C-alpha positions as CSV (number, residue, x, y, z in Angstrom):
1,M,-9.4,43.6,31.6
2,D,-7.0,41.7,34.1
3,R,-4.0,43.9,34.6
4,A,-3.3,47.1,36.5
5,A,-0.9,49.6,35.5
6,G,2.5,50.0,37.0
7,P,4.9,52.8,36.9
8,E,4.9,54.9,33.6
9,G,1.8,52.9,32.4
10,T,4.2,49.7,32.3
11,P,1.5,46.9,32.1
12,V,1.5,44.3,35.4
13,L,-0.1,40.8,34.9
14,S,-1.9,39.4,38.0
15,N,-1.2,35.9,39.1
16,R,-5.0,35.0,37.9
17,L,-4.1,36.3,34.1
18,V,-0.7,34.4,34.4
19,V,-2.1,31.1,35.0
20,L,-5.1,31.7,32.3
21,M,-2.4,32.5,29.6
22,A,0.0,29.7,30.5
23,V,-2.9,27.1,30.9
24,A,-4.0,28.2,27.6
25,T,-0.9,28.1,25.9
26,G,-0.2,24.0,27.4
27,A,-4.1,23.3,26.2
28,I,-3.2,24.6,22.5
29,V,0.2,23.0,22.0
30,A,-1.1,19.5,23.4
31,N,-3.0,19.7,20.1
32,L,0.4,18.7,18.4
33,Y,0.9,15.6,20.5
34,Y,-2.7,13.6,20.8
35,A,-2.1,11.4,17.7
36,Q,1.2,10.2,19.0
37,P,-0.1,7.5,21.2
38,L,-2.9,6.6,18.8
39,L,-1.5,5.9,15.5
40,H,-2.3,2.4,15.6
41,Q,-6.2,2.9,16.3
42,I,-5.9,5.8,13.5
43,S,-4.5,3.1,10.9
44,L,-7.4,0.8,11.9
45,S,-9.5,3.2,11.4
46,F,-8.7,4.3,8.0
47,R,-7.7,0.9,6.8
48,V,-4.3,2.0,5.8
49,G,-0.6,0.9,6.5
50,T,1.5,2.4,9.6
51,A,4.1,3.9,7.2
52,A,1.0,6.3,5.8
53,T,-0.5,6.7,9.5
54,S,2.7,7.7,10.6
55,L,2.8,11.0,8.2
56,V,-0.1,12.4,10.9
57,V,2.8,13.3,13.6
58,T,4.7,14.7,10.5
59,C,1.9,16.9,9.0
60,T,1.5,18.3,12.4
61,Q,5.3,19.3,12.9
62,V,5.5,20.7,9.6
63,G,2.3,23.0,10.2
64,Y,3.9,24.0,13.4
65,A,7.1,24.8,11.7
66,A,5.5,26.8,9.0
67,G,3.5,28.9,11.7
68,L,6.5,29.6,13.6
69,L,7.8,31.3,10.8
70,L,4.8,32.3,8.8
71,V,2.5,33.2,11.6
72,V,4.0,34.2,14.9
73,P,6.1,37.2,13.7
74,L,2.8,39.0,12.8
75,G,2.2,39.3,17.0
76,D,5.0,42.5,16.1
77,F,2.3,44.0,13.8
78,R,-1.5,42.9,14.7
79,P,-2.7,43.3,18.5
80,R,-1.7,40.2,20.0
81,R,-5.0,39.8,21.4
82,S,-7.0,39.3,18.6
83,L,-4.3,37.1,16.8
84,A,-4.4,34.8,19.5
85,V,-8.3,34.7,19.9
86,S,-8.3,34.1,16.1
87,M,-5.9,31.5,16.2
88,F,-7.8,29.9,18.9
89,V,-10.9,30.0,17.0
90,L,-9.4,28.7,13.7
91,T,-7.7,25.7,15.7
92,A,-11.3,24.3,16.9
93,G,-12.8,24.5,13.8
94,L,-9.8,22.3,12.3
95,L,-9.8,20.0,15.1
96,A,-13.9,19.6,14.5
97,L,-12.7,18.7,11.1
98,S,-10.1,16.3,12.2
99,A,-12.5,14.2,14.5
100,A,-15.0,14.3,11.9
101,A,-12.3,13.5,9.0
102,P,-13.6,10.6,6.5
103,D,-10.3,10.2,4.8
104,L,-6.6,10.1,6.1
105,W,-5.4,12.3,3.2
106,L,-8.3,14.8,4.7
107,F,-7.2,14.2,8.4
108,E,-3.6,15.0,7.3
109,V,-4.6,18.0,5.9
110,A,-6.1,19.1,8.7
111,A,-3.3,18.3,11.0
112,V,-1.1,20.5,9.1
113,A,-3.6,23.3,9.6
114,V,-3.9,22.4,13.3
115,G,-0.1,22.7,13.6
116,C,-0.1,26.3,12.0
117,T,-2.5,27.8,14.1
118,S,-1.6,26.0,17.1
119,V,1.3,28.6,17.4
120,A,-1.0,31.0,19.7
121,G,1.0,29.8,22.6
122,Q,4.2,31.3,21.0
123,I,2.4,34.6,20.2
124,M,1.3,34.7,24.1
125,I,5.0,33.9,25.3
126,P,6.3,37.2,24.2
127,F,3.0,38.9,24.9
128,A,3.4,38.2,28.5
129,A,6.5,39.3,28.5
130,D,5.8,42.8,27.5
131,L,2.8,43.0,30.0
132,A,5.4,41.9,33.0
133,E,6.9,44.7,34.8
134,P,10.6,44.9,34.5
135,G,12.6,42.2,36.6
136,R,9.7,40.0,36.2
137,Q,10.0,38.9,32.9
138,G,12.1,35.9,33.6
139,R,9.4,34.5,36.2
140,I,6.7,35.1,33.5
141,V,8.2,33.5,31.0
142,G,9.0,30.3,33.2
143,Q,5.5,30.1,34.4
144,M,4.1,30.7,30.9
145,M,6.7,27.8,29.6
146,T,5.5,25.6,32.7
147,G,2.0,25.5,31.1
148,L,3.1,24.7,27.4
149,L,5.5,21.9,28.9
150,V,2.9,20.5,30.7
151,G,0.7,20.4,28.0
152,I,3.1,18.6,25.7
153,L,3.8,16.1,28.4
154,L,0.2,15.6,29.4
155,A,-1.5,15.4,25.8
156,R,0.1,11.9,25.1
157,T,-1.4,10.3,28.9
158,A,-4.9,12.7,28.2
159,S,-5.5,11.1,24.5
160,G,-4.5,7.4,25.3
161,L,-7.0,7.4,28.1
162,V,-9.7,9.3,26.3
163,A,-9.2,6.9,23.3
164,Q,-9.4,3.6,25.5
165,V,-12.8,4.8,27.1
166,A,-14.6,6.7,23.8
167,G,-12.3,6.2,20.9
168,W,-9.5,8.0,19.3
169,R,-11.7,11.0,17.5
170,A,-13.2,11.9,20.9
171,I,-10.0,13.8,22.3
172,Y,-10.5,15.7,18.8
173,W,-13.9,16.9,19.7
174,I,-13.0,17.5,23.3
175,S,-10.2,19.7,22.2
176,A,-12.2,21.5,19.4
177,G,-14.6,22.8,22.5
178,L,-11.7,23.4,25.2
179,M,-10.4,26.1,21.9
180,V,-14.0,27.6,21.9
181,V,-13.9,28.1,25.6
182,F,-10.7,29.4,25.7
183,A,-11.3,32.1,22.9
184,V,-14.3,33.6,24.8
185,V,-12.1,34.0,27.9
186,L,-9.1,35.3,26.6
187,R,-11.2,37.8,24.6
188,R,-12.2,39.2,27.5
189,A,-9.5,38.6,29.9
190,L,-6.5,39.7,27.7
191,P,-5.9,43.0,27.9
192,A,-5.7,45.3,24.5
193,E,-3.2,47.0,23.0
194,G,-2.2,50.4,21.4
195,P,-1.4,50.9,17.8
196,R,1.4,48.4,16.7
197,P,3.7,49.9,14.3
198,H,3.1,49.2,10.7
199,I,5.8,46.9,9.0
200,S,5.1,45.1,5.8
201,Y,4.4,41.3,6.2
202,G,7.6,40.2,4.0
203,H,9.9,42.4,5.9
204,L,8.3,40.9,9.2
205,V,9.1,37.4,8.1
206,G,12.3,38.3,6.6
207,S,13.7,40.1,9.5
208,S,12.9,37.0,12.0
209,L,15.4,35.1,9.9
210,R,17.8,38.2,9.9
211,F,18.0,38.6,13.3
212,L,19.7,35.1,13.6
213,A,22.4,36.8,11.3
214,T,22.7,40.5,13.2
215,E,22.0,39.3,16.9
216,P,25.0,36.8,18.0
217,V,23.3,36.3,21.3
218,L,20.1,34.9,19.7
219,R,22.5,32.9,17.4
220,R,24.4,31.2,20.2
221,R,20.8,30.7,22.2
222,A,19.2,29.3,19.2
223,F,22.1,26.5,18.8
224,M,21.8,25.9,22.8
225,G,18.0,25.2,22.3
226,A,18.3,23.3,19.2
227,A,21.0,20.8,20.7
228,G,18.8,20.4,24.3
229,F,15.5,19.6,21.9
230,A,17.3,17.4,19.8
231,A,18.7,15.2,23.1
232,F,14.6,15.5,24.4
233,S,13.5,14.3,21.3
234,V,15.9,11.2,21.0
235,L,14.5,9.8,24.0
236,W,10.8,10.3,23.6
237,T,10.6,9.2,20.0
238,S,12.4,6.0,20.8
239,L,11.0,5.5,24.3
240,S,7.8,3.9,23.3
241,F,9.5,1.3,21.4
242,L,11.7,0.5,24.7
243,L,8.5,-0.1,26.8
244,S,6.4,-2.4,24.5
245,G,9.0,-4.8,24.1
246,P,11.2,-6.8,26.6
247,P,11.0,-6.9,29.6
248,F,8.3,-4.1,30.0
249,H,5.5,-5.5,27.6
250,Y,3.3,-2.2,28.4
251,S,0.2,-1.4,26.8
252,K,-0.3,1.9,24.6
253,A,-2.1,3.6,27.3
254,V,0.4,2.7,30.2
255,I,3.1,4.2,27.9
256,G,1.2,7.3,27.4
257,L,1.5,7.7,31.5
258,F,5.1,8.3,31.1
259,G,4.4,11.4,30.1
260,L,3.9,12.5,34.1
261,A,7.3,11.8,34.7
262,G,8.3,14.5,33.3
263,V,5.8,16.8,34.9
264,A,8.0,16.2,38.2
265,G,10.4,18.8,36.3
266,V,8.3,21.7,35.6
267,T,9.3,23.4,38.8
268,T,12.8,24.1,36.9
269,A,11.0,26.5,34.8
270,N,9.9,29.0,37.6
271,I,13.5,28.3,39.0
272,A,15.4,29.0,35.6
273,G,13.0,32.2,35.2
274,R,14.2,33.7,38.5
275,M,18.0,33.0,38.6
276,A,17.6,34.5,34.6
277,D,16.0,37.3,36.3
278,A,18.9,37.5,38.7
279,D,21.3,37.7,36.0
280,R,22.5,34.2,36.8
281,H,21.7,32.8,33.4
282,R,25.1,31.7,32.8
283,I,25.2,29.2,35.8
284,V,22.0,28.1,34.8
285,T,22.9,27.0,31.2
286,T,26.1,25.5,32.6
287,L,24.5,23.1,34.9
288,S,21.3,22.4,32.7
289,A,23.7,21.4,30.0
290,L,25.7,19.0,32.7
291,V,22.5,17.7,34.0
292,L,20.9,17.0,30.5
293,T,24.1,15.3,29.3
294,G,24.5,13.0,32.5
295,S,20.6,11.7,32.3
296,F,21.4,9.6,29.5
297,G,23.7,7.5,31.9
298,I,20.8,7.1,34.0
299,L,18.8,6.2,30.9
300,A,21.2,3.7,30.0
301,L,20.7,2.1,33.1
302,G,17.0,2.0,32.2
303,K,17.1,-0.7,29.5
304,D,15.8,-3.4,32.2
305,A,15.0,-1.5,35.0
306,L,12.2,0.8,35.8
307,V,13.3,3.3,38.2
308,P,16.5,4.2,36.5
309,L,14.2,4.6,33.3
310,I,11.7,7.0,35.2
311,L,14.9,8.9,37.2
312,G,16.8,9.5,34.0
313,I,13.3,10.9,32.3
314,V,12.6,13.4,35.1
315,V,16.6,14.3,35.0
316,L,16.5,14.9,31.2
317,D,13.2,16.9,31.4
318,I,14.8,19.5,34.3
319,G,17.8,19.7,32.0
320,T,15.9,20.7,28.8
321,Q,13.5,22.9,30.7
322,G,16.8,24.8,32.5
323,I,17.9,25.3,29.0
324,Q,14.8,26.7,27.5
325,I,13.6,28.9,30.1
326,T,17.2,30.6,30.5
327,N,17.3,30.9,26.8
328,Q,13.9,32.4,25.7
329,A,14.4,34.6,29.2
330,I,17.9,36.4,27.3
331,N,16.2,36.0,23.7
332,Y,13.3,38.8,25.0
333,R,16.2,41.0,26.0
334,V,17.5,41.1,22.5
335,R,15.2,43.2,20.7
336,P,12.3,44.1,23.3
337,E,10.4,46.0,20.1
338,A,10.3,42.7,18.1
339,R,10.1,39.8,21.0
340,S,7.5,37.8,18.3
341,R,10.0,37.8,15.6
342,V,12.7,36.9,17.9
343,N,10.8,34.1,19.3
344,S,9.9,33.2,15.8
345,A,13.6,32.4,14.6
346,Y,14.2,31.1,17.9
347,M,11.6,28.4,17.9
348,V,12.1,27.6,14.1
349,C,15.6,26.7,15.1
350,Y,14.3,25.0,18.3
351,F,12.1,22.5,16.5
352,V,14.7,22.0,13.4
353,G,16.9,20.5,16.4
354,G,14.0,18.2,17.7
355,A,13.3,17.0,14.3
356,L,17.0,16.5,13.8
357,G,17.0,14.3,17.1
358,S,13.8,12.4,15.9
359,F,14.9,11.5,12.5
360,S,18.1,10.1,13.9
361,S,16.9,8.4,16.8
362,G,14.8,6.3,14.5
363,A,18.2,5.1,12.3
364,V,20.3,4.8,15.4
365,L,17.7,2.5,17.5
366,A,17.4,0.3,14.3
367,A,21.4,-0.1,14.5
368,A,22.6,0.2,17.8
369,G,19.6,-0.4,20.2
370,W,18.7,1.5,23.4
371,Y,22.7,2.2,24.4
372,G,22.9,3.7,21.0
373,I,20.3,5.6,21.9
374,C,21.7,7.0,25.1
375,W,25.1,7.6,23.3
376,L,23.1,9.7,20.6
377,G,21.5,11.8,23.0
378,A,24.7,12.5,25.1
379,G,26.5,13.6,22.2
380,F,23.5,16.2,21.7
381,G,24.3,17.1,25.5
382,V,27.9,17.5,24.5
383,L,27.3,19.9,22.2
384,L,25.2,21.6,23.9
385,G,27.5,21.5,27.1
386,G,30.5,22.9,24.7
387,A,28.3,25.8,23.6
388,A,27.6,26.3,27.2
389,L,31.2,26.4,28.4
390,L,32.2,28.8,25.4
391,D,29.5,31.1,26.4
392,H,30.0,31.3,30.2
393,L,33.8,31.8,29.7
394,R,32.6,35.0,27.3
395,P,33.4,38.7,28.7
396,I,30.0,40.3,30.0
397,A,29.7,43.3,28.1
398,P,27.7,45.9,29.6
399,E,24.1,46.4,28.5
400,A,23.7,49.3,25.8
401,P,20.6,51.1,24.5
402,R,20.1,50.6,20.4
403,G,19.4,54.2,20.1
404,A,16.1,54.7,17.9
405,T,15.0,51.2,18.2
406,N,15.0,50.8,22.1
407,S,16.5,47.6,22.4
408,V,19.8,46.7,24.3
409,T,22.7,44.0,23.7
410,V,23.0,41.4,26.1
411,E,25.5,38.6,26.5
412,G,23.5,35.3,26.9
């Protein structure tokens, strides 16, 4: 058991356990993105058209959204060590099914299920926040989100390179093996929890969504997260079309390498986490919104030039991560006894925003080209900036206990 007892029995995370949980979170969320640079090869393998093959990504995202709503809230009811480990084991089996699938329909069914079980990372993030000693939660959330974001950004690069060497199915076999390894290691390393409160499953899921109505801080932060991820998705949904056409004409393997540019911004996660611990989250939110919006001005200059394009990706990633880490650090103060459900409600909104950004980017790219994409992304950034400004001007109310709920009211 890789933890020590802090004051009054408060669990204290060791650095080694934080790193393990962060890496495992990144590894399992990467399963959502392996298919993106492989769609052409998958289409050829199953002998189907591109329209049918493109549904693979949609299936994975639908499964992930379902998992956020239906599985993540279980973290407030079931011991999270066993819940997370079970999700890793299930994901391993489903990835093996994906790798061996003889038909596209079975591959897409497996993609939905993989998306649903890959929410294990969203179970472990609030678990880590609970294990952290007071005053360190923001930094721990920042480190966990660093692992998650690195997993997202490197997934495309890894799948493209592996597919070039061993075919598209190989990345699914490799990931299935990794999931088994992580399941074994996490079973031994994660601390056990005491008895969890008994809550009916219907109440568990329903209360996740009710928090959006009853908790104004969560509602504001969910809107900001949705707007920020919408802007992020606008870029990454359309970027491959820019890079595959003139003047770049890059191959799929090279396009996958652009995911590495976003990794340069992961240090923002730890900085934002420390700022949240110091109650400077409003400053971080406002600055991150400005950075995110301004990144699309830089990206507009990258239509025909590589340097501003890469710089714009880095700047966008810095703004996106600053918003996301701050949001989650604030959200976990809203209902400490219900962090899994709060995380579920927030992340559902977050991915709805991402889906809106992806969907709108396709239509805008066809109608207005790259400059239209940059205006669209900046528009989502303006929405985020307006919400951040209103929140910045809101009077700060002192934190107060909620009585029997052992929760606090915060102004985020």
